[in-house]
Structure formats: C-alpha cells, structure tokens
C-alpha positions as CSV (number, residue, x, y, z in Angstrom):
1,M,113.3,98.3,128.4
2,K,115.7,97.9,125.5
3,K,113.6,95.0,124.2
4,L,110.5,97.1,124.3
5,M,112.2,99.9,122.3
6,I,113.3,97.4,119.6
7,V,109.8,96.0,119.4
8,A,108.4,99.6,119.1
9,L,110.9,100.4,116.3
10,M,109.9,97.3,114.5
11,A,106.3,98.2,114.8
12,I,107.0,101.7,113.3
13,G,108.9,100.1,110.4
14,A,106.1,97.7,109.7
15,T,103.6,100.5,109.7
16,T,105.8,102.4,107.1
17,A,106.5,99.3,105.0
18,F,102.9,98.1,104.8
19,A,101.1,101.5,104.7
20,G,97.9,101.2,102.8
21,D,96.5,103.2,100.0
22,S,96.0,106.9,100.6
23,P,92.4,108.1,101.0
24,T,92.6,109.8,97.6
25,L,93.6,106.5,95.9
26,K,90.9,104.6,97.8
27,S,88.2,106.9,96.6
28,I,89.4,106.4,93.0
29,L,89.5,102.7,93.3
30,K,85.9,102.6,94.7
31,A,84.6,104.4,91.6
32,K,82.0,102.4,89.6
33,T,82.3,104.2,86.2
34,Y,85.1,105.4,84.1
35,A,83.8,109.0,84.1
36,E,83.6,109.0,87.9
37,A,87.2,107.6,88.3
38,E,88.6,109.9,85.7
39,G,87.0,113.0,87.3
40,L,88.5,112.1,90.7
41,L,91.9,111.4,89.2
42,K,92.0,114.6,87.2
43,S,91.1,116.7,90.3
44,D,93.2,114.8,92.8
45,L,96.3,113.6,90.9
46,S,98.7,115.8,92.9
47,Q,97.3,114.4,96.1
48,L,98.3,110.8,95.3
49,A,101.2,109.8,97.5
50,S,103.6,108.4,94.9
51,P,104.2,107.4,91.3
52,A,103.1,103.9,92.3
53,E,99.7,105.2,93.5
54,K,99.3,107.2,90.3
55,A,100.0,104.1,88.2
56,K,97.5,102.2,90.3
57,A,94.9,104.9,89.8
58,Y,95.4,105.0,86.0
59,N,95.3,101.2,85.9
60,K,91.8,101.5,87.5
61,L,90.8,103.6,84.5
62,V,92.1,100.8,82.2
63,D,90.0,98.3,84.2
64,L,86.8,100.3,83.9
65,A,87.3,101.0,80.2
66,M,87.9,97.3,79.5
67,D,84.8,96.4,81.4
68,K,82.8,98.5,78.9
69,V,84.8,96.8,76.0
70,A,84.0,93.4,77.4
71,K,80.3,94.3,77.8
72,E,79.9,95.5,74.2
73,Q,81.8,92.5,72.8
74,A,79.5,90.2,74.7
75,V,76.5,91.8,73.2
76,A,78.1,91.6,69.7
77,T,78.8,87.9,70.2
78,S,75.3,87.2,71.5
79,N,73.8,89.0,68.5
80,Q,75.9,86.9,66.1
81,M,74.8,83.7,67.8
82,A,71.2,84.8,67.7
83,E,71.4,85.6,64.0
84,Q,73.2,82.3,63.2
85,Y,71.1,79.9,65.2
86,G,67.9,81.8,65.5
87,Q,68.0,81.7,69.3
88,G,67.8,84.6,71.7
89,K,67.1,88.2,70.8
90,I,69.1,90.9,69.1
91,E,70.2,93.6,71.6
92,Q,71.3,97.1,70.9
93,Y,75.0,97.3,70.3
94,D,76.8,100.5,71.4
95,T,79.4,100.9,68.6
96,L,80.4,104.4,69.7
97,G,80.7,103.3,73.3
98,L,83.0,100.4,72.3
99,Y,85.4,102.5,70.3
100,N,85.4,105.2,72.9
101,A,86.2,102.7,75.6
102,I,89.0,101.3,73.5
103,V,90.5,104.8,73.2
104,Q,90.1,105.4,76.9
105,A,91.8,102.1,77.7
106,F,94.8,102.9,75.5
107,T,95.1,106.4,76.8
108,A,94.9,105.4,80.4
109,A,97.3,102.5,79.9
110,E,99.9,104.9,78.4
111,E,99.6,107.2,81.5
112,C,99.8,104.2,83.8
113,E,103.0,103.1,82.1
114,K,104.5,106.6,82.5
115,Y,104.2,106.3,86.3
116,D,104.7,102.5,86.5
117,V,108.3,102.7,85.3
118,Q,109.4,105.4,87.7
119,P,111.8,104.3,90.5
120,D,110.5,103.8,94.0
121,A,111.9,105.3,97.2
122,K,114.8,102.9,97.0
123,G,115.6,103.8,93.4
124,K,114.3,100.5,92.0
125,V,112.0,100.1,89.0
126,K,109.4,97.4,89.5
127,P,106.5,97.9,87.0
128,A,103.3,96.4,88.4
129,F,101.0,96.8,85.5
130,H,103.2,96.7,82.3
131,D,102.8,93.1,81.4
132,K,99.1,93.0,82.2
133,N,98.3,96.0,80.1
134,V,100.4,94.9,77.2
135,S,98.8,91.4,77.1
136,R,95.2,92.7,77.4
137,L,95.5,95.7,75.0
138,V,97.9,94.9,72.2
139,G,95.3,92.7,70.4
140,Y,92.9,95.6,70.4
141,R,95.2,97.8,68.2
142,S,93.4,96.4,65.1
143,H,90.1,97.7,66.6
144,L,91.6,101.2,66.3
145,I,91.7,100.6,62.5
146,N,88.1,99.4,62.5
147,G,87.1,102.4,64.5
148,G,88.9,104.8,62.1
149,I,87.0,103.2,59.2
150,Y,83.8,103.5,61.1
151,Y,84.2,107.2,61.9
152,Q,85.4,107.9,58.3
153,D,82.1,106.4,57.0
154,K,80.3,108.6,59.4
155,H,82.2,111.6,58.1
156,D,83.6,112.2,61.5
157,I,87.2,112.9,60.4
158,S,88.4,114.2,63.7
159,S,87.5,110.9,65.4
160,A,88.9,108.9,62.5
161,F,92.2,110.7,62.9
162,K,92.2,110.1,66.6
163,L,91.9,106.4,66.3
164,L,94.3,105.9,63.4
165,S,97.0,108.2,64.9
166,M,96.7,106.2,68.1
167,Y,97.2,103.0,66.2
168,V,100.4,104.5,64.7
169,D,101.6,106.0,67.9
170,T,101.2,102.8,70.0
171,H,103.4,100.9,67.6
172,D,106.5,102.6,69.0
173,S,105.2,103.7,72.4
174,P,107.2,102.5,75.4
175,L,104.3,100.3,76.5
176,F,103.9,98.4,73.2
177,A,107.1,98.8,71.2
178,A,108.7,95.5,72.3
179,E,105.6,93.5,71.6
180,C,104.9,95.2,68.2
181,A,108.5,94.6,67.1
182,K,107.9,90.9,67.2
183,T,105.8,90.9,64.1
184,P,106.1,93.2,61.0
185,D,103.2,95.6,60.9
186,E,101.9,95.7,57.4
187,N,99.2,98.3,58.2
188,L,101.5,100.9,59.8
189,A,102.5,103.0,56.8
190,N,99.0,102.9,55.3
191,M,97.4,104.0,58.6
192,A,100.0,106.7,59.0
193,Y,99.1,107.9,55.5
194,Y,95.4,108.1,56.3
195,A,96.2,109.8,59.6
196,A,98.1,112.4,57.7
197,L,95.2,112.8,55.2
198,F,92.6,113.2,57.9
199,A,94.9,115.7,59.7
200,Y,95.2,117.7,56.5
201,Q,91.4,117.8,56.1
202,N,91.3,119.0,59.7
203,K,93.9,121.7,58.9
204,D,96.1,120.1,61.6
205,Y,99.3,120.7,59.6
206,N,101.8,119.7,62.2
207,N,100.4,116.2,62.4
208,V,100.2,116.0,58.6
209,K,104.0,116.3,58.5
210,K,104.5,113.9,61.4
211,Y,102.4,111.0,60.0
212,A,103.3,111.7,56.3
213,D,107.0,111.1,57.3
214,I,106.0,107.7,58.8
215,A,103.9,106.8,55.8
216,K,107.0,107.4,53.5
217,I,108.6,104.2,54.8
218,D,106.4,102.4,52.2
219,E,107.8,103.2,48.8
220,K,104.3,102.9,47.2
221,L,103.0,105.6,49.5
222,S,106.1,107.8,49.5
223,K,105.0,110.1,46.7
224,D,101.5,110.7,48.0
225,A,102.7,111.2,51.5
226,S,105.3,113.7,50.3
227,N,102.6,115.6,48.4
228,L,100.5,115.8,51.6
229,K,103.4,117.0,53.6
230,N,104.4,119.6,51.1
231,A,100.8,120.8,50.8
232,A,100.7,121.1,54.6
233,I,103.9,123.1,54.7
234,Q,102.7,125.4,51.9
235,A,99.4,126.0,53.8
236,T,101.4,127.4,56.7
237,L,103.4,129.8,54.5
238,V,102.1,133.3,55.5
239,T,105.0,135.7,54.8
240,R,107.6,135.9,52.1
241,Q,110.2,135.0,54.7
242,D,108.2,131.8,55.4
243,S,108.5,130.9,51.8
244,V,112.2,131.8,51.7
245,N,112.8,129.5,54.7
246,Y,110.8,126.8,52.9
247,V,113.0,127.2,49.8
248,K,116.1,126.6,52.0
249,Q,114.6,123.5,53.4
250,L,113.7,122.2,49.9
251,E,117.2,123.0,48.6
252,A,118.7,121.1,51.5
253,D,116.4,118.1,50.9
254,Y,117.1,118.2,47.2
255,A,120.9,118.4,47.7
256,Q,120.7,115.2,49.8
257,N,118.6,113.4,47.2
258,P,118.9,114.9,43.7
259,D,116.9,112.1,42.1
260,D,113.8,113.0,44.1
261,E,111.5,114.3,41.3
262,L,108.8,115.4,43.7
263,T,111.2,117.7,45.6
264,F,112.6,119.0,42.4
265,G,109.2,119.9,41.1
266,M,108.2,121.6,44.4
267,L,111.4,123.6,44.4
268,L,110.8,124.9,40.9
269,N,107.2,125.8,41.8
270,I,108.2,127.8,44.8
271,Y,111.0,129.5,42.9
272,T,108.5,130.5,40.3
273,G,106.0,131.7,42.9
274,L,108.7,133.9,44.4
275,G,109.8,135.3,41.1
276,M,113.2,133.6,41.4
277,N,113.5,133.2,37.6
278,D,117.3,132.9,37.5
279,E,117.2,130.1,40.1
280,V,114.5,128.3,38.0
281,K,116.7,128.5,34.9
282,T,119.8,127.3,36.7
283,A,118.0,124.4,38.3
284,V,116.5,123.3,35.0
285,E,119.7,123.5,33.0
286,K,121.6,121.7,35.7
287,K,119.0,118.9,35.8
288,L,119.0,118.6,32.0
289,A,122.8,118.3,32.0
290,A,122.5,115.4,34.4
291,D,119.3,113.9,32.9
292,P,118.6,115.0,29.3
293,N,115.3,113.2,29.3
294,N,113.9,114.7,32.5
295,Y,110.2,115.4,32.0
296,T,109.8,118.0,34.7
297,A,112.7,120.1,33.6
298,W,111.6,120.1,29.9
299,A,108.0,121.0,30.9
300,V,109.1,123.9,33.1
301,K,111.6,125.1,30.5
302,G,108.7,125.0,28.0
303,Q,106.4,126.9,30.3
304,N,109.0,129.6,31.0
305,A,109.7,130.0,27.2
306,M,106.0,130.2,26.6
307,N,105.5,132.9,29.2
308,A,108.4,134.8,27.6
309,G,106.8,134.6,24.1
310,D,109.6,132.4,22.8
311,F,107.3,129.9,21.1
312,D,110.0,128.0,19.1
313,E,111.8,127.2,22.3
314,A,108.6,126.4,24.1
315,I,107.4,124.1,21.3
316,T,110.8,122.3,21.3
317,S,110.8,121.9,25.1
318,F,107.2,120.7,25.3
319,K,107.8,118.1,22.7
320,K,110.7,116.8,24.6
321,A,108.5,116.6,27.7
322,I,105.7,114.6,26.1
323,E,108.3,112.2,24.7
324,Q,108.8,111.2,28.4
325,Q,105.2,111.6,29.7
326,E,101.8,112.1,28.0
327,N,100.3,114.9,30.0
328,P,97.1,116.8,28.9
329,V,98.3,120.1,30.3
330,V,101.6,120.0,28.5
331,L,99.8,118.8,25.3
332,T,97.5,121.8,25.6
333,F,100.3,124.2,26.2
334,L,102.2,122.8,23.2
335,A,99.2,123.3,21.0
336,A,98.6,126.8,22.3
337,C,102.2,127.8,21.5
338,M,101.8,126.4,18.0
339,L,98.6,128.4,17.5
340,D,100.4,131.5,18.7
341,K,103.3,130.8,16.4
342,G,101.0,130.3,13.4
343,A,99.0,133.5,14.3
344,Q,102.3,135.5,14.4
345,I,103.2,134.3,10.9
346,E,99.7,134.9,9.6
347,D,99.6,138.4,11.1
348,K,103.0,139.3,9.6
349,Q,101.9,138.1,6.2
350,A,98.5,139.8,6.4
351,A,100.2,143.1,7.1
352,R,101.6,143.0,3.6
353,G,98.2,142.3,2.0
354,P,96.0,139.3,1.3
355,L,97.6,136.0,2.3
356,P,99.1,134.2,-0.8
357,Q,98.5,130.5,-1.1
358,T,102.2,129.8,-0.4
359,A,101.7,131.5,3.1
360,K,98.6,129.5,3.7
361,D,100.4,126.3,2.8
362,Q,103.1,127.2,5.3
363,I,100.8,128.1,8.2
364,R,98.1,125.5,7.9
365,P,100.4,122.5,8.8
366,I,101.2,124.3,12.1
367,Y,97.5,124.4,13.0
368,E,96.9,120.9,11.9
369,E,99.8,119.6,14.0
370,A,98.5,121.6,16.9
371,K,95.1,120.0,16.4
372,T,96.7,116.5,16.8
373,Y,98.1,117.5,20.2
374,L,94.7,118.8,21.3
375,E,93.0,115.6,20.3
376,R,95.6,113.7,22.4
377,A,94.8,116.0,25.3
378,K,91.1,115.4,24.8
379,A,91.7,111.6,24.8
380,A,93.7,111.9,28.0
381,D,91.4,114.3,29.7
382,P,87.9,114.1,28.2
383,D,86.2,116.0,31.0
384,Q,88.8,118.9,30.9
385,A,89.5,118.2,34.6
386,Q,93.2,119.1,34.1
387,S,93.3,121.2,30.9
388,R,91.0,123.5,28.9
389,W,91.6,122.0,25.4
390,A,88.1,122.5,24.0
391,Y,88.2,126.2,23.1
392,L,91.7,125.7,21.5
393,L,90.5,122.8,19.5
394,E,87.6,124.9,18.1
395,T,90.1,127.6,17.3
396,C,92.3,125.2,15.4
397,D,89.3,124.0,13.3
398,Y,88.3,127.6,12.6
399,R,91.8,128.7,11.5
400,I,92.3,125.5,9.4
401,Q,89.1,126.2,7.5
402,N,90.0,129.8,6.9
403,L,93.3,128.8,5.3
404,K,91.8,126.4,2.8
C-alpha cells in the first residue's frame, strides 16, 4: 500500500512538472498570421498561466513577423538576380510590409524579453528566448534607418519617427544593450537628432527633448539638438508661470556651464520676452566682464540701447558685435541706428533754418558709413531672408543725395 502511495505521489509530481501549454497558449501558437496571433494575445494575455507562457506567446509573434521579413527579402533577392542575370521574372516587392514586419518583430521581442527574464516558481531566471532574439534581430537595426529614410521620402513623418526612435531605443534596451555595446554606433546621435526633428514636426514635444538630449552626445550636433529642444520647450509655454519656471531651468543650466552660448542667448531672449530688463542688463554686463569680445552680449546690448533711443551706445555695441561675427541682422540694425542718429542731427539743425554746408558735411559721412554696413548686409543676405536692408539702403541713397 505504501509503495502504491509513493508511486501515486510521483505520478502527481510528474504531471505538475511536465504540464503542457495552457489552452490559451496553444491557440496562440497555432495562429498562422501575425494579426491573428496578436489579436489572441491582446485579448487573452491575462489568461496565460505564467511569465514563461507570455514570453513564449510573444516569441511566436516574433516568429511570424520574421517569416514576413524572410519572405520579402527572398523576393528582393530574386528580383536582384533576375535583373543582374536576365533570368526569372520581377515580382512585386512589399516594402511597406517589410518595414512593418521589422517593427513588429522588434516590438514583440522587447515584450518577450520583459517576461522571459522574470523568475520562475523557484525564483530562478532562465531566459528561453533572449539569445535567439538578439542574434536574429540585432542585424536588422540598420533596416530601421532604411525604413526611416523611406518614410521620410514618402512624407510620412510619423512612421519615420517610429522607426528611427526604435533604432535609438534598441541601442540601450535590455535585450540589445550588451550586443550593441560591443561596437561603437556611429549612427546613434544622428538618428537621435532626426528622431527629435520628426517629433518636433509632429508636435510631440516630450520626445523632442528625449532624443535631442541623446543627439547632443555628438559635439557637431549639440547646437542644433539644443535648438530643437529649446524650441520644443518654448512651444509648451502657455502661462507666464510656465515661462518663469523655464527661466529658472535655463538659469540653472547656464550656472553649470557659463560658456554655453546657446543657453546664454536663450536666457536673454526669454528675459526680454518677460520684460525682465534688469536681468538682461545684469547678465550682459556680467558676460562682458568675463568675455569682453562676446558677440551675443554686444548684440543684445546694442539692441537694448537702440530700443531705448540711445543710438550712440547702440552703434558702439553693434560695431563691437560685428567685429566678432558678420551678421546681416546686426549690420542692418547698426545702419538703422546711424540713419536715426543722422536724422536727429539733421532735424535739430533744420529747426534753426536751412542746413549750412558745414552741417551737411557733418551728417553726410554718417549716412555714407551706414550705407557700407547695408551693402555688407546685402552681400551676406541677398534675398533678405534674415534682414530687411533694401528699404534702408534706398533711404541712405536718398539722404546722401539730398545733402550734396
């Protein structure tokens, strides 16, 4: 009797240890298409018996997606052979289907990994699909770039973002991080930048900030990425309090890196927008004390003086700025200040009567110098994309003629 009981207990243990797949998992594993398997998995995920079953179900999705990838790649290869050797026929190639299947495979593999690394009933972690999915998918990360370019050419910016952001995300995901770390990824920062750019075009401002920060690891992209990030932040500023909070963030960023010209410029711009004129003046003077040749500080100081009607200080400041950087906007502002200064002298003299020749000889050189700056602005910006120099240049010619 005792022997029978032991045998019975062993039989129960064997049944437990070698229990087969649940009916829900079996139905998913029998699916013939990705859509069918995905539909069953989404509706019945909670009915799967364990993390191991969920991992197995998601791995089935990877299998089905990769079947589609293999099918389309076989067509592409066959077409290439037919074109090269003139044998066989050209078959229709499902480009959209290929890229969609690649996205599906990566998405399902990441979900599979999430459950595959969960401990079993004994607390042990024994991934069943990690190595397989890494080896069969990591080489397809480059196809995500190709797909991003394809969708960009089709003006489908949402899909382009989806593929390029997936390329960036998979670099550090738990599934692929170890493998990707073996070789420097020369495309990572560039793809992150374009992901941020496409996110901005989609008004997906949170993702702009996320991918712009990644893009900034490349010094060549840092400025453009920062511009994108700041533009995204500004697009989300609704209330004055939002702007005040942003000022605090910029101030903290600038305090950490006082050599960051981009942050300095953004800080001055938002100070100005909020009417914080004292803060602008303090920031500019502090910057010039540390860096007497700072272009941004001189340009902003000149603009503030111009707005205040102090043309002498504006002219001096703008001249300091263009010594550092030839900018058509600053050149135009400089000329405008000189025109206003000349007009002030002319009006003051005219109030006393007809202009004497001595006054004309004093004023005309001011207009002639202003004209030289406008001609430089014209050379730098012939289409007036940045500055409206044309009207001022005509005004200069007119005033110079009147003073002869």
